[in-house]
C-alpha positions in Angstrom: -8.2 18.3 -1.4 -6.5 15.0 -2.0 -8.3 11.7 -2.2 -8.1 9.4 0.8 -5.9 6.4 0.4 -7.8 4.3 2.9 -11.1 4.5 1.0 -12.5 1.8 -1.4 -12.3 2.7 -5.0 -13.3 0.9 -8.2 -10.3 0.0 -10.3 -11.7 0.3 -13.8 -8.3 0.3 -15.4 -7.6 -3.3 -14.3 -11.3 -4.4 -14.1 -13.1 -6.7 -16.4 -16.7 -5.5 -16.1 -17.1 -2.6 -13.6 -13.9 -2.8 -11.7 -15.4 -4.1 -8.5 -13.2 -7.2 -8.1 -10.1 -5.3 -9.2 -11.0 -2.6 -6.6 -11.4 -5.2 -3.9 -8.0 -6.8 -4.9 -6.3 -3.4 -4.8 -7.9 -2.6 -1.4 -6.9 -5.9 0.2 -3.7 -6.7 -1.6 -5.0 -10.1 -2.9 -4.5 -10.9 -6.6 -7.5 -9.8 -8.7 -7.7 -13.3 -10.3 -8.3 -14.9 -6.9 -10.9 -12.3 -6.0 -12.8 -13.0 -9.3 -12.6 -16.7 -8.7 -13.9 -16.3 -5.2 -16.8 -14.1 -6.4 -17.8 -16.6 -9.1 -17.6 -19.5 -6.6 -19.6 -17.6 -4.0 -22.3 -16.9 -6.7 -22.4 -20.5 -7.9 -22.4 -22.0 -4.4 -25.6 -20.4 -3.2 -25.3 -16.7 -3.2 -26.7 -16.2 -6.7 -29.0 -13.3 -6.4 -27.3 -11.5 -3.5 -23.8 -11.5 -4.9 -24.9 -10.2 -8.2 -27.0 -7.5 -6.6 -24.1 -6.6 -4.2 -21.7 -6.5 -7.2 -23.9 -4.0 -9.2 -24.7 -1.9 -6.1 -21.0 -1.6 -5.3 -20.2 -0.7 -8.9 -22.9 2.0 -8.8 -22.1 3.4 -5.3 -18.3 3.3 -5.2 -16.3 6.0 -6.9 -13.5 5.6 -9.5 -9.9 5.3 -8.4 -8.4 8.8 -8.6 -5.7 9.3 -11.2 -3.1 10.3 -8.6 -3.1 6.7 -7.2 -2.7 5.0 -10.5 1.0 5.6 -11.0 2.3 5.0 -7.5 5.2 2.6 -7.0 4.5 -1.0 -5.7 6.2 -0.4 -2.4 3.8 2.6 -1.7 0.8 0.6 -2.7 1.8 -2.3 -0.4 2.3 0.2 2.5 -1.2 1.7 2.0 -2.8 -1.8 1.8 -1.2 -2.5 5.1 -2.6 0.7 6.5 -6.0 -0.3 5.4 -5.8 -3.8 6.8 -4.1 -3.1 10.1 -3.5 0.6 10.9 -2.0 -0.1 14.3 0.6 -2.4 12.9 1.6 0.1 10.2 2.1 2.8 12.7 4.4 0.5 14.7 6.3 -0.3 11.5 6.8 3.3 10.7 8.0 4.0 14.2 10.4 1.0 14.0 11.8 2.3 10.7 12.4 5.8 12.2 14.1 4.2 15.3 16.3 2.2 13.0 17.2 5.3 10.9 17.9 7.3 14.1 20.1 4.5 15.4 22.1 4.4 12.1 22.5 8.2 12.1 23.8 8.1 15.7 26.3 5.4 14.6 27.5 7.5 11.7 27.7 10.6 14.0 29.7 8.7 16.6 32.1 7.4 13.9 32.6 10.8 12.4 33.0 12.7 15.6 35.3 10.1 17.3 39.0 10.5 17.3 39.9 8.7 14.1 43.1 10.1 12.7 42.9 8.2 9.4 39.3 9.6 8.8 40.5 13.1 9.8 43.3 12.9 7.2 40.9 11.7 4.5 38.5 14.5 5.2 41.4 17.1 5.2 42.6 15.6 1.9 39.2 16.2 0.4 39.3 20.0 1.3 
């Protein structure tokens, strides 16, 4: 069974301590540096015991990022971050892409099947 791409994982490969902030950054698509700065600011501005407790509990409870997700290309990572953030929008995006591909294929089919003597000569010359 493959791991789920919409689940939160620790990113120990890019993490500093336990990989919690890097995991949050990977999950949301925000730069890990900003997540770390936000965690430190939240801790210093009044959330001291609770943010530290939440950090360690998350590091203890969450699983490591599966190896199959580590070497994926940036476009695929961006797609899955969009799925996690707004699943409905990502479905609309995929449908839109398929409609665009279908339209372009129809245009190519119309061009190839239309009566175009120059194109027919070029195709015959290739045979």
